[in-house]
PDB file with one MODEL, atoms N, CA, C and O in Angstrom:
MODEL        1
ATOM      1  N   MET A   1      25.592  39.191 -12.393  1.00  0.00           N
ATOM      2  CA  MET A   1      25.267  38.027 -11.627  1.00  0.00           C
ATOM      3  C   MET A   1      23.874  37.983 -11.440  1.00  0.00           C
ATOM      4  O   MET A   1      23.294  39.067 -11.378  1.00  0.00           O
ATOM      5  N   LYS A   2      23.076  36.717 -11.314  1.00  0.00           N
ATOM      6  CA  LYS A   2      21.707  36.732 -11.269  1.00  0.00           C
ATOM      7  C   LYS A   2      21.473  35.772 -10.120  1.00  0.00           C
ATOM      8  O   LYS A   2      22.272  34.961  -9.652  1.00  0.00           O
ATOM      9  N   ALA A   3      20.079  36.048  -9.714  1.00  0.00           N
ATOM     10  CA  ALA A   3      19.731  35.159  -8.592  1.00  0.00           C
ATOM     11  C   ALA A   3      18.209  34.757  -8.909  1.00  0.00           C
ATOM     12  O   ALA A   3      17.468  35.424  -9.630  1.00  0.00           O
ATOM     13  N   VAL A   4      17.861  33.574  -8.267  1.00  0.00           N
ATOM     14  CA  VAL A   4      16.317  33.507  -8.385  1.00  0.00           C
ATOM     15  C   VAL A   4      15.698  33.579  -7.039  1.00  0.00           C
ATOM     16  O   VAL A   4      16.202  33.054  -6.046  1.00  0.00           O
ATOM     17  N   VAL A   5      14.606  34.235  -7.040  1.00  0.00           N
ATOM     18  CA  VAL A   5      13.738  34.560  -5.955  1.00  0.00           C
ATOM     19  C   VAL A   5      12.338  33.799  -5.777  1.00  0.00           C
ATOM     20  O   VAL A   5      11.437  34.112  -6.556  1.00  0.00           O
ATOM     21  N   THR A   6      12.148  33.027  -5.011  1.00  0.00           N
ATOM     22  CA  THR A   6      10.814  32.152  -4.716  1.00  0.00           C
ATOM     23  C   THR A   6       9.713  32.753  -3.598  1.00  0.00           C
ATOM     24  O   THR A   6      10.078  33.301  -2.558  1.00  0.00           O
ATOM     25  N   VAL A   7       8.727  32.621  -3.864  1.00  0.00           N
ATOM     26  CA  VAL A   7       7.734  32.836  -2.887  1.00  0.00           C
ATOM     27  C   VAL A   7       6.639  31.898  -3.008  1.00  0.00           C
ATOM     28  O   VAL A   7       6.062  31.724  -4.082  1.00  0.00           O
ATOM     29  N   ILE A   8       6.294  31.209  -1.806  1.00  0.00           N
ATOM     30  CA  ILE A   8       5.400  30.227  -1.887  1.00  0.00           C
ATOM     31  C   ILE A   8       4.369  30.380  -0.398  1.00  0.00           C
ATOM     32  O   ILE A   8       4.978  30.571   0.655  1.00  0.00           O
ATOM     33  N   GLY A   9       3.273  30.317  -0.364  1.00  0.00           N
ATOM     34  CA  GLY A   9       2.421  30.375   0.851  1.00  0.00           C
ATOM     35  C   GLY A   9       1.123  30.886   0.472  1.00  0.00           C
ATOM     36  O   GLY A   9       0.804  31.182  -0.679  1.00  0.00           O
ATOM     37  N   LYS A  10       0.296  30.984   1.629  1.00  0.00           N
ATOM     38  CA  LYS A  10      -1.273  31.364   1.480  1.00  0.00           C
ATOM     39  C   LYS A  10      -1.244  32.807   0.896  1.00  0.00           C
ATOM     40  O   LYS A  10      -0.502  33.687   1.334  1.00  0.00           O
ATOM     41  N   ASP A  11      -1.952  32.939   0.062  1.00  0.00           N
ATOM     42  CA  ASP A  11      -2.213  34.239  -0.480  1.00  0.00           C
ATOM     43  C   ASP A  11      -2.801  35.397   0.478  1.00  0.00           C
ATOM     44  O   ASP A  11      -3.540  35.282   1.456  1.00  0.00           O
ATOM     45  N   LYS A  12      -2.376  36.271   0.031  1.00  0.00           N
ATOM     46  CA  LYS A  12      -2.721  37.357   0.865  1.00  0.00           C
ATOM     47  C   LYS A  12      -2.399  38.876   0.438  1.00  0.00           C
ATOM     48  O   LYS A  12      -1.519  39.009  -0.412  1.00  0.00           O
ATOM     49  N   ILE A  13      -2.940  39.886   0.874  1.00  0.00           N
ATOM     50  CA  ILE A  13      -2.731  41.316   0.227  1.00  0.00           C
ATOM     51  C   ILE A  13      -1.339  41.691   0.648  1.00  0.00           C
ATOM     52  O   ILE A  13      -0.952  41.464   1.795  1.00  0.00           O
ATOM     53  N   GLY A  14      -0.616  42.235  -0.215  1.00  0.00           N
ATOM     54  CA  GLY A  14       0.837  42.788  -0.130  1.00  0.00           C
ATOM     55  C   GLY A  14       1.837  42.088  -0.345  1.00  0.00           C
ATOM     56  O   GLY A  14       2.920  42.664  -0.251  1.00  0.00           O
ATOM     57  N   ILE A  15       1.832  40.823  -0.655  1.00  0.00           N
ATOM     58  CA  ILE A  15       3.117  39.992  -0.683  1.00  0.00           C
ATOM     59  C   ILE A  15       3.923  40.482  -2.047  1.00  0.00           C
ATOM     60  O   ILE A  15       5.150  40.561  -1.981  1.00  0.00           O
ATOM     61  N   ILE A  16       3.286  40.789  -3.202  1.00  0.00           N
ATOM     62  CA  ILE A  16       4.316  41.247  -4.263  1.00  0.00           C
ATOM     63  C   ILE A  16       4.783  42.648  -3.820  1.00  0.00           C
ATOM     64  O   ILE A  16       5.999  42.833  -3.774  1.00  0.00           O
ATOM     65  N   SER A  17       3.980  43.622  -3.499  1.00  0.00           N
ATOM     66  CA  SER A  17       4.470  44.932  -2.927  1.00  0.00           C
ATOM     67  C   SER A  17       5.588  44.644  -2.033  1.00  0.00           C
ATOM     68  O   SER A  17       6.658  45.036  -2.498  1.00  0.00           O
ATOM     69  N   LYS A  18       5.671  44.050  -0.834  1.00  0.00           N
ATOM     70  CA  LYS A  18       6.713  43.868  -0.066  1.00  0.00           C
ATOM     71  C   LYS A  18       7.813  43.462  -0.510  1.00  0.00           C
ATOM     72  O   LYS A  18       8.883  43.962  -0.162  1.00  0.00           O
ATOM     73  N   VAL A  19       7.676  42.246  -1.557  1.00  0.00           N
ATOM     74  CA  VAL A  19       8.863  41.903  -2.016  1.00  0.00           C
ATOM     75  C   VAL A  19       9.422  42.495  -3.004  1.00  0.00           C
ATOM     76  O   VAL A  19      10.653  42.509  -3.005  1.00  0.00           O
ATOM     77  N   THR A  20       8.701  43.143  -4.108  1.00  0.00           N
ATOM     78  CA  THR A  20       9.411  44.102  -5.011  1.00  0.00           C
ATOM     79  C   THR A  20       9.932  45.175  -4.426  1.00  0.00           C
ATOM     80  O   THR A  20      11.065  45.482  -4.795  1.00  0.00           O
ATOM     81  N   ASN A  21       9.334  45.942  -3.477  1.00  0.00           N
ATOM     82  CA  ASN A  21       9.918  47.107  -3.011  1.00  0.00           C
ATOM     83  C   ASN A  21      11.036  46.916  -2.097  1.00  0.00           C
ATOM     84  O   ASN A  21      11.754  47.873  -1.806  1.00  0.00           O
ATOM     85  N   THR A  22      11.235  45.771  -1.631  1.00  0.00           N
ATOM     86  CA  THR A  22      12.571  45.264  -0.910  1.00  0.00           C
ATOM     87  C   THR A  22      13.543  45.300  -2.022  1.00  0.00           C
ATOM     88  O   THR A  22      14.520  46.043  -1.936  1.00  0.00           O
ATOM     89  N   LEU A  23      13.336  44.498  -3.140  1.00  0.00           N
ATOM     90  CA  LEU A  23      14.381  44.397  -3.945  1.00  0.00           C
ATOM     91  C   LEU A  23      14.801  45.825  -4.634  1.00  0.00           C
ATOM     92  O   LEU A  23      15.983  46.114  -4.824  1.00  0.00           O
ATOM     93  N   ALA A  24      13.724  46.680  -4.985  1.00  0.00           N
ATOM     94  CA  ALA A  24      14.160  48.010  -5.529  1.00  0.00           C
ATOM     95  C   ALA A  24      15.007  48.775  -4.454  1.00  0.00           C
ATOM     96  O   ALA A  24      15.943  49.482  -4.828  1.00  0.00           O
ATOM     97  N   LYS A  25      14.710  48.652  -3.193  1.00  0.00           N
ATOM     98  CA  LYS A  25      15.296  49.487  -2.324  1.00  0.00           C
ATOM     99  C   LYS A  25      16.762  49.226  -2.199  1.00  0.00           C
ATOM    100  O   LYS A  25      17.560  50.102  -1.865  1.00  0.00           O
ATOM    101  N   HIS A  26      17.173  47.690  -2.546  1.00  0.00           N
ATOM    102  CA  HIS A  26      18.546  47.426  -2.669  1.00  0.00           C
ATOM    103  C   HIS A  26      19.258  47.409  -4.016  1.00  0.00           C
ATOM    104  O   HIS A  26      20.355  46.870  -4.164  1.00  0.00           O
ATOM    105  N   GLN A  27      18.515  48.089  -5.099  1.00  0.00           N
ATOM    106  CA  GLN A  27      19.006  48.073  -6.318  1.00  0.00           C
ATOM    107  C   GLN A  27      19.036  46.991  -7.313  1.00  0.00           C
ATOM    108  O   GLN A  27      19.820  46.944  -8.261  1.00  0.00           O
ATOM    109  N   ILE A  28      17.967  45.970  -6.982  1.00  0.00           N
ATOM    110  CA  ILE A  28      18.003  44.628  -7.515  1.00  0.00           C
ATOM    111  C   ILE A  28      17.159  44.667  -8.502  1.00  0.00           C
ATOM    112  O   ILE A  28      16.009  44.868  -8.111  1.00  0.00           O
ATOM    113  N   ASN A  29      17.283  44.545  -9.721  1.00  0.00           N
ATOM    114  CA  ASN A  29      16.250  44.758 -10.875  1.00  0.00           C
ATOM    115  C   ASN A  29      15.713  43.353 -11.308  1.00  0.00           C
ATOM    116  O   ASN A  29      16.408  42.374 -11.580  1.00  0.00           O
ATOM    117  N   ILE A  30      14.411  43.429 -11.322  1.00  0.00           N
ATOM    118  CA  ILE A  30      13.728  42.187 -11.778  1.00  0.00           C
ATOM    119  C   ILE A  30      13.715  41.998 -13.128  1.00  0.00           C
ATOM    120  O   ILE A  30      13.118  42.846 -13.792  1.00  0.00           O
ATOM    121  N   LEU A  31      14.367  40.848 -13.833  1.00  0.00           N
ATOM    122  CA  LEU A  31      14.392  40.414 -15.119  1.00  0.00           C
ATOM    123  C   LEU A  31      13.230  39.832 -15.762  1.00  0.00           C
ATOM    124  O   LEU A  31      12.775  40.159 -16.858  1.00  0.00           O
ATOM    125  N   ASP A  32      12.699  38.748 -14.808  1.00  0.00           N
ATOM    126  CA  ASP A  32      11.564  38.104 -15.382  1.00  0.00           C
ATOM    127  C   ASP A  32      10.926  37.706 -13.871  1.00  0.00           C
ATOM    128  O   ASP A  32      11.489  37.558 -12.786  1.00  0.00           O
ATOM    129  N   ILE A  33       9.571  37.603 -14.248  1.00  0.00           N
ATOM    130  CA  ILE A  33       8.608  37.330 -13.070  1.00  0.00           C
ATOM    131  C   ILE A  33       7.501  36.298 -13.629  1.00  0.00           C
ATOM    132  O   ILE A  33       7.050  36.399 -14.769  1.00  0.00           O
ATOM    133  N   SER A  34       7.200  35.534 -12.935  1.00  0.00           N
ATOM    134  CA  SER A  34       6.040  34.510 -13.029  1.00  0.00           C
ATOM    135  C   SER A  34       5.299  34.553 -11.653  1.00  0.00           C
ATOM    136  O   SER A  34       5.953  34.356 -10.628  1.00  0.00           O
ATOM    137  N   GLN A  35       3.954  34.804 -11.594  1.00  0.00           N
ATOM    138  CA  GLN A  35       3.291  34.392 -10.478  1.00  0.00           C
ATOM    139  C   GLN A  35       1.888  33.896 -10.725  1.00  0.00           C
ATOM    140  O   GLN A  35       1.358  34.033 -11.828  1.00  0.00           O
ATOM    141  N   THR A  36       1.328  33.362  -9.779  1.00  0.00           N
ATOM    142  CA  THR A  36       0.092  32.557  -9.871  1.00  0.00           C
ATOM    143  C   THR A  36      -0.511  32.408  -8.541  1.00  0.00           C
ATOM    144  O   THR A  36       0.135  32.536  -7.501  1.00  0.00           O
ATOM    145  N   ILE A  37      -1.865  32.112  -8.599  1.00  0.00           N
ATOM    146  CA  ILE A  37      -2.627  31.783  -7.267  1.00  0.00           C
ATOM    147  C   ILE A  37      -3.468  30.629  -7.688  1.00  0.00           C
ATOM    148  O   ILE A  37      -4.449  30.769  -8.418  1.00  0.00           O
ATOM    149  N   LEU A  38      -2.960  29.187  -7.091  1.00  0.00           N
ATOM    150  CA  LEU A  38      -3.702  28.351  -7.248  1.00  0.00           C
ATOM    151  C   LEU A  38      -4.454  27.943  -6.008  1.00  0.00           C
ATOM    152  O   LEU A  38      -3.922  27.548  -4.971  1.00  0.00           O
ATOM    153  N   GLN A  39      -5.964  28.101  -6.257  1.00  0.00           N
ATOM    154  CA  GLN A  39      -6.776  28.263  -5.255  1.00  0.00           C
ATOM    155  C   GLN A  39      -6.344  29.168  -4.024  1.00  0.00           C
ATOM    156  O   GLN A  39      -6.351  30.347  -4.378  1.00  0.00           O
ATOM    157  N   ASP A  40      -6.035  29.038  -2.926  1.00  0.00           N
ATOM    158  CA  ASP A  40      -5.511  29.647  -1.954  1.00  0.00           C
ATOM    159  C   ASP A  40      -4.097  30.174  -1.826  1.00  0.00           C
ATOM    160  O   ASP A  40      -3.717  31.151  -1.180  1.00  0.00           O
ATOM    161  N   TYR A  41      -3.368  29.304  -2.598  1.00  0.00           N
ATOM    162  CA  TYR A  41      -1.899  29.250  -2.476  1.00  0.00           C
ATOM    163  C   TYR A  41      -1.324  30.458  -3.596  1.00  0.00           C
ATOM    164  O   TYR A  41      -1.828  30.559  -4.714  1.00  0.00           O
ATOM    165  N   PHE A  42      -0.484  31.123  -3.244  1.00  0.00           N
ATOM    166  CA  PHE A  42       0.243  32.111  -3.935  1.00  0.00           C
ATOM    167  C   PHE A  42       1.656  31.450  -4.227  1.00  0.00           C
ATOM    168  O   PHE A  42       2.201  30.828  -3.315  1.00  0.00           O
ATOM    169  N   THR A  43       2.294  31.567  -5.519  1.00  0.00           N
ATOM    170  CA  THR A  43       3.423  31.271  -6.042  1.00  0.00           C
ATOM    171  C   THR A  43       4.027  32.362  -6.802  1.00  0.00           C
ATOM    172  O   THR A  43       3.312  33.090  -7.491  1.00  0.00           O
ATOM    173  N   MET A  44       5.144  32.509  -6.737  1.00  0.00           N
ATOM    174  CA  MET A  44       5.822  33.607  -7.466  1.00  0.00           C
ATOM    175  C   MET A  44       7.463  33.099  -7.713  1.00  0.00           C
ATOM    176  O   MET A  44       8.099  32.690  -6.742  1.00  0.00           O
ATOM    177  N   ILE A  45       8.025  33.150  -8.929  1.00  0.00           N
ATOM    178  CA  ILE A  45       9.110  33.040  -9.067  1.00  0.00           C
ATOM    179  C   ILE A  45       9.931  34.009 -10.031  1.00  0.00           C
ATOM    180  O   ILE A  45       9.496  34.095 -11.180  1.00  0.00           O
ATOM    181  N   MET A  46      11.006  34.710  -9.722  1.00  0.00           N
ATOM    182  CA  MET A  46      11.755  35.877 -10.102  1.00  0.00           C
ATOM    183  C   MET A  46      13.051  35.507 -10.665  1.00  0.00           C
ATOM    184  O   MET A  46      13.643  34.569 -10.132  1.00  0.00           O
ATOM    185  N   ILE A  47      13.582  36.106 -11.668  1.00  0.00           N
ATOM    186  CA  ILE A  47      14.942  36.039 -12.051  1.00  0.00           C
ATOM    187  C   ILE A  47      15.412  37.484 -11.746  1.00  0.00           C
ATOM    188  O   ILE A  47      14.851  38.422 -12.312  1.00  0.00           O
ATOM    189  N   VAL A  48      16.431  37.695 -10.863  1.00  0.00           N
ATOM    190  CA  VAL A  48      16.748  39.093 -10.504  1.00  0.00           C
ATOM    191  C   VAL A  48      18.380  39.302 -10.990  1.00  0.00           C
ATOM    192  O   VAL A  48      19.172  38.388 -11.218  1.00  0.00           O
ATOM    193  N   ASP A  49      18.593  40.471 -11.061  1.00  0.00           N
ATOM    194  CA  ASP A  49      20.000  41.047 -11.423  1.00  0.00           C
ATOM    195  C   ASP A  49      20.466  41.689 -10.161  1.00  0.00           C
ATOM    196  O   ASP A  49      19.918  42.639  -9.603  1.00  0.00           O
ATOM    197  N   LEU A  50      21.700  40.968  -9.720  1.00  0.00           N
ATOM    198  CA  LEU A  50      22.305  41.511  -8.628  1.00  0.00           C
ATOM    199  C   LEU A  50      23.554  42.351  -8.888  1.00  0.00           C
ATOM    200  O   LEU A  50      24.429  42.474  -8.031  1.00  0.00           O
ATOM    201  N   GLN A  51      23.619  42.971 -10.185  1.00  0.00           N
ATOM    202  CA  GLN A  51      24.665  43.686 -10.508  1.00  0.00           C
ATOM    203  C   GLN A  51      25.071  44.919  -9.809  1.00  0.00           C
ATOM    204  O   GLN A  51      26.217  45.309  -9.582  1.00  0.00           O
ATOM    205  N   LYS A  52      23.833  45.523  -9.472  1.00  0.00           N
ATOM    206  CA  LYS A  52      24.122  46.893  -8.633  1.00  0.00           C
ATOM    207  C   LYS A  52      23.285  46.889  -7.157  1.00  0.00           C
ATOM    208  O   LYS A  52      22.641  47.827  -6.688  1.00  0.00           O
ATOM    209  N   ILE A  53      23.475  45.668  -6.623  1.00  0.00           N
ATOM    210  CA  ILE A  53      22.996  45.376  -5.137  1.00  0.00           C
ATOM    211  C   ILE A  53      23.766  46.485  -4.392  1.00  0.00           C
ATOM    212  O   ILE A  53      24.826  46.943  -4.819  1.00  0.00           O
ATOM    213  N   THR A  54      23.203  46.867  -3.315  1.00  0.00           N
ATOM    214  CA  THR A  54      23.579  47.823  -2.494  1.00  0.00           C
ATOM    215  C   THR A  54      23.842  47.212  -1.178  1.00  0.00           C
ATOM    216  O   THR A  54      24.364  47.949  -0.341  1.00  0.00           O
ATOM    217  N   CYS A  55      23.573  45.997  -0.845  1.00  0.00           N
ATOM    218  CA  CYS A  55      23.684  45.454   0.391  1.00  0.00           C
ATOM    219  C   CYS A  55      24.749  44.027   0.031  1.00  0.00           C
ATOM    220  O   CYS A  55      25.187  43.797  -1.096  1.00  0.00           O
ATOM    221  N   SER A  56      24.986  43.300   1.075  1.00  0.00           N
ATOM    222  CA  SER A  56      25.566  41.827   0.909  1.00  0.00           C
ATOM    223  C   SER A  56      24.375  40.865   0.622  1.00  0.00           C
ATOM    224  O   SER A  56      23.243  41.134   1.023  1.00  0.00           O
ATOM    225  N   PHE A  57      24.619  39.901   0.020  1.00  0.00           N
ATOM    226  CA  PHE A  57      23.797  38.905  -0.555  1.00  0.00           C
ATOM    227  C   PHE A  57      23.205  38.341   0.778  1.00  0.00           C
ATOM    228  O   PHE A  57      21.981  38.205   0.788  1.00  0.00           O
ATOM    229  N   GLU A  58      23.997  37.944   2.068  1.00  0.00           N
ATOM    230  CA  GLU A  58      23.539  37.584   3.115  1.00  0.00           C
ATOM    231  C   GLU A  58      22.437  38.587   3.670  1.00  0.00           C
ATOM    232  O   GLU A  58      21.358  38.264   4.167  1.00  0.00           O
ATOM    233  N   PHE A  59      22.829  39.596   3.523  1.00  0.00           N
ATOM    234  CA  PHE A  59      21.587  40.560   4.229  1.00  0.00           C
ATOM    235  C   PHE A  59      20.237  40.481   3.467  1.00  0.00           C
ATOM    236  O   PHE A  59      19.167  40.293   4.045  1.00  0.00           O
ATOM    237  N   ILE A  60      20.370  40.641   2.102  1.00  0.00           N
ATOM    238  CA  ILE A  60      19.077  40.449   1.517  1.00  0.00           C
ATOM    239  C   ILE A  60      18.243  39.167   1.613  1.00  0.00           C
ATOM    240  O   ILE A  60      17.024  39.181   1.436  1.00  0.00           O
ATOM    241  N   GLN A  61      19.011  37.943   1.930  1.00  0.00           N
ATOM    242  CA  GLN A  61      18.684  36.710   2.003  1.00  0.00           C
ATOM    243  C   GLN A  61      17.694  36.943   3.433  1.00  0.00           C
ATOM    244  O   GLN A  61      16.489  36.699   3.503  1.00  0.00           O
ATOM    245  N   LYS A  62      18.520  37.454   4.467  1.00  0.00           N
ATOM    246  CA  LYS A  62      17.661  37.357   5.859  1.00  0.00           C
ATOM    247  C   LYS A  62      16.726  38.480   5.645  1.00  0.00           C
ATOM    248  O   LYS A  62      15.631  38.213   6.142  1.00  0.00           O
ATOM    249  N   GLU A  63      16.763  39.498   5.151  1.00  0.00           N
ATOM    250  CA  GLU A  63      15.568  40.575   5.019  1.00  0.00           C
ATOM    251  C   GLU A  63      14.497  39.777   4.216  1.00  0.00           C
ATOM    252  O   GLU A  63      13.376  39.879   4.715  1.00  0.00           O
ATOM    253  N   LEU A  64      14.562  39.073   3.192  1.00  0.00           N
ATOM    254  CA  LEU A  64      13.504  38.516   2.534  1.00  0.00           C
ATOM    255  C   LEU A  64      12.807  37.570   3.549  1.00  0.00           C
ATOM    256  O   LEU A  64      11.618  37.703   3.838  1.00  0.00           O
ATOM    257  N   SER A  65      13.570  36.651   4.052  1.00  0.00           N
ATOM    258  CA  SER A  65      13.393  35.753   5.095  1.00  0.00           C
ATOM    259  C   SER A  65      12.257  36.095   5.967  1.00  0.00           C
ATOM    260  O   SER A  65      11.173  35.515   6.036  1.00  0.00           O
ATOM    261  N   THR A  66      12.723  37.263   6.711  1.00  0.00           N
ATOM    262  CA  THR A  66      11.991  38.091   7.738  1.00  0.00           C
ATOM    263  C   THR A  66      10.688  38.552   7.112  1.00  0.00           C
ATOM    264  O   THR A  66       9.621  38.351   7.693  1.00  0.00           O
ATOM    265  N   ILE A  67      10.754  39.168   5.934  1.00  0.00           N
ATOM    266  CA  ILE A  67       9.406  39.617   5.511  1.00  0.00           C
ATOM    267  C   ILE A  67       8.442  38.162   5.399  1.00  0.00           C
ATOM    268  O   ILE A  67       7.324  38.040   5.900  1.00  0.00           O
ATOM    269  N   GLY A  68       9.103  37.214   4.690  1.00  0.00           N
ATOM    270  CA  GLY A  68       8.175  36.216   4.547  1.00  0.00           C
ATOM    271  C   GLY A  68       7.558  35.819   5.908  1.00  0.00           C
ATOM    272  O   GLY A  68       6.365  35.546   6.040  1.00  0.00           O
ATOM    273  N   GLU A  69       8.454  35.808   6.898  1.00  0.00           N
ATOM    274  CA  GLU A  69       7.820  35.225   8.141  1.00  0.00           C
ATOM    275  C   GLU A  69       6.982  36.291   8.486  1.00  0.00           C
ATOM    276  O   GLU A  69       6.108  35.748   9.163  1.00  0.00           O
ATOM    277  N   ASP A  70       6.753  37.375   8.429  1.00  0.00           N
ATOM    278  CA  ASP A  70       5.833  38.458   8.781  1.00  0.00           C
ATOM    279  C   ASP A  70       4.755  38.079   7.962  1.00  0.00           C
ATOM    280  O   ASP A  70       3.679  38.104   8.560  1.00  0.00           O
ATOM    281  N   LEU A  71       4.698  37.707   6.682  1.00  0.00           N
ATOM    282  CA  LEU A  71       3.512  37.655   5.908  1.00  0.00           C
ATOM    283  C   LEU A  71       3.092  36.173   5.789  1.00  0.00           C
ATOM    284  O   LEU A  71       2.155  35.848   5.060  1.00  0.00           O
ATOM    285  N   GLY A  72       3.932  35.111   6.652  1.00  0.00           N
ATOM    286  CA  GLY A  72       3.372  33.884   6.727  1.00  0.00           C
ATOM    287  C   GLY A  72       3.611  33.033   5.370  1.00  0.00           C
ATOM    288  O   GLY A  72       2.944  32.009   5.219  1.00  0.00           O
ATOM    289  N   VAL A  73       4.374  33.352   4.558  1.00  0.00           N
ATOM    290  CA  VAL A  73       5.068  32.796   3.349  1.00  0.00           C
ATOM    291  C   VAL A  73       6.386  32.487   3.288  1.00  0.00           C
ATOM    292  O   VAL A  73       7.069  33.156   4.063  1.00  0.00           O
ATOM    293  N   SER A  74       7.106  31.521   2.479  1.00  0.00           N
ATOM    294  CA  SER A  74       8.476  31.413   2.461  1.00  0.00           C
ATOM    295  C   SER A  74       9.013  32.031   1.279  1.00  0.00           C
ATOM    296  O   SER A  74       8.536  31.853   0.159  1.00  0.00           O
ATOM    297  N   ILE A  75       9.982  32.741   1.525  1.00  0.00           N
ATOM    298  CA  ILE A  75      10.704  33.590   0.472  1.00  0.00           C
ATOM    299  C   ILE A  75      12.326  33.275   0.663  1.00  0.00           C
ATOM    300  O   ILE A  75      13.001  33.429   1.680  1.00  0.00           O
ATOM    301  N   LYS A  76      12.697  32.828  -0.523  1.00  0.00           N
ATOM    302  CA  LYS A  76      13.941  32.370  -0.616  1.00  0.00           C
ATOM    303  C   LYS A  76      14.723  33.067  -1.979  1.00  0.00           C
ATOM    304  O   LYS A  76      14.247  33.309  -3.088  1.00  0.00           O
ATOM    305  N   ILE A  77      16.011  33.278  -1.495  1.00  0.00           N
ATOM    306  CA  ILE A  77      16.647  33.837  -2.951  1.00  0.00           C
ATOM    307  C   ILE A  77      18.123  32.936  -2.863  1.00  0.00           C
ATOM    308  O   ILE A  77      18.741  32.563  -1.867  1.00  0.00           O
ATOM    309  N   GLN A  78      18.374  32.778  -4.096  1.00  0.00           N
ATOM    310  CA  GLN A  78      19.669  31.955  -4.317  1.00  0.00           C
ATOM    311  C   GLN A  78      20.245  32.420  -5.322  1.00  0.00           C
ATOM    312  O   GLN A  78      19.645  33.130  -6.130  1.00  0.00           O
ATOM    313  N   HIS A  79      21.655  32.060  -5.457  1.00  0.00           N
ATOM    314  CA  HIS A  79      22.469  32.453  -6.647  1.00  0.00           C
ATOM    315  C   HIS A  79      22.164  31.558  -7.946  1.00  0.00           C
ATOM    316  O   HIS A  79      22.273  30.332  -7.923  1.00  0.00           O
ATOM    317  N   GLU A  80      21.826  32.187  -8.924  1.00  0.00           N
ATOM    318  CA  GLU A  80      21.335  31.266 -10.213  1.00  0.00           C
ATOM    319  C   GLU A  80      21.943  30.047 -10.413  1.00  0.00           C
ATOM    320  O   GLU A  80      21.308  29.063 -10.792  1.00  0.00           O
ATOM    321  N   GLU A  81      23.265  30.037 -10.159  1.00  0.00           N
ATOM    322  CA  GLU A  81      24.192  28.924 -10.470  1.00  0.00           C
ATOM    323  C   GLU A  81      23.662  27.729  -9.465  1.00  0.00           C
ATOM    324  O   GLU A  81      23.353  26.613  -9.882  1.00  0.00           O
ATOM    325  N   ILE A  82      23.601  28.133  -8.050  1.00  0.00           N
ATOM    326  CA  ILE A  82      23.340  27.267  -7.272  1.00  0.00           C
ATOM    327  C   ILE A  82      21.906  26.902  -7.374  1.00  0.00           C
ATOM    328  O   ILE A  82      21.740  25.746  -6.986  1.00  0.00           O
ATOM    329  N   PHE A  83      20.823  27.475  -7.756  1.00  0.00           N
ATOM    330  CA  PHE A  83      19.488  27.178  -8.030  1.00  0.00           C
ATOM    331  C   PHE A  83      19.588  26.178  -9.245  1.00  0.00           C
ATOM    332  O   PHE A  83      18.938  25.133  -9.223  1.00  0.00           O
ATOM    333  N   ASN A  84      20.371  26.489 -10.257  1.00  0.00           N
ATOM    334  CA  ASN A  84      20.247  25.499 -11.289  1.00  0.00           C
ATOM    335  C   ASN A  84      21.011  24.016 -10.932  1.00  0.00           C
ATOM    336  O   ASN A  84      20.632  22.935 -11.382  1.00  0.00           O
ATOM    337  N   ALA A  85      22.081  24.198 -10.094  1.00  0.00           N
ATOM    338  CA  ALA A  85      22.719  22.900  -9.740  1.00  0.00           C
ATOM    339  C   ALA A  85      22.024  22.020  -9.065  1.00  0.00           C
ATOM    340  O   ALA A  85      22.061  20.799  -9.219  1.00  0.00           O
ATOM    341  N   MET A  86      21.162  22.829  -8.051  1.00  0.00           N
ATOM    342  CA  MET A  86      20.092  22.059  -7.296  1.00  0.00           C
ATOM    343  C   MET A  86      19.004  21.225  -7.984  1.00  0.00           C
ATOM    344  O   MET A  86      18.595  20.133  -7.589  1.00  0.00           O
ATOM    345  N   HIS A  87      18.539  21.985  -9.215  1.00  0.00           N
ATOM    346  CA  HIS A  87      17.576  21.609 -10.046  1.00  0.00           C
ATOM    347  C   HIS A  87      17.825  20.852 -11.251  1.00  0.00           C
ATOM    348  O   HIS A  87      16.921  20.646 -12.059  1.00  0.00           O
ATOM    349  N   LYS A  88      19.073  20.401 -11.425  1.00  0.00           N
ATOM    350  CA  LYS A  88      19.760  19.767 -12.396  1.00  0.00           C
ATOM    351  C   LYS A  88      19.288  18.250 -12.730  1.00  0.00           C
ATOM    352  O   LYS A  88      19.747  17.451 -11.913  1.00  0.00           O
ATOM    353  N   ILE A  89      18.652  17.791 -13.522  1.00  0.00           N
ATOM    354  CA  ILE A  89      18.509  16.411 -13.760  1.00  0.00           C
ATOM    355  C   ILE A  89      19.357  15.797 -14.147  1.00  0.00           C
ATOM    356  O   ILE A  89      19.755  16.113 -15.268  1.00  0.00           O
ATOM    357  N   SER A  90      20.023  14.685 -13.476  1.00  0.00           N
ATOM    358  CA  SER A  90      21.049  13.907 -13.924  1.00  0.00           C
ATOM    359  C   SER A  90      20.880  13.196 -15.341  1.00  0.00           C
ATOM    360  O   SER A  90      19.796  12.676 -15.603  1.00  0.00           O
ATOM    361  N   GLN A  91      21.837  13.162 -16.184  1.00  0.00           N
ATOM    362  CA  GLN A  91      21.544  12.591 -17.451  1.00  0.00           C
ATOM    363  C   GLN A  91      22.286  11.333 -17.578  1.00  0.00           C
ATOM    364  O   GLN A  91      22.186  10.658 -18.602  1.00  0.00           O
TER     365      GLN A  91
ENDMDL
END
């Protein structure tokens, strides 16, 4: 099972470290990652593997959200299927 993690907000020291360390703590593997800084705004999107996750999905959602609040950024994690369905363009 895969998920999509998005991080958006004003750039500051420690964003990548806190997010990736939290994922690693719960055995969530990063499969792909893209991050950039546009002027003062930090954006990151990751595809992660939940196969070996050591907590509930709801717990990691809450933990990442709390970290985001502490850093002043928005951090979201969604199951890949839900993310794809939300961003699918109707044909």
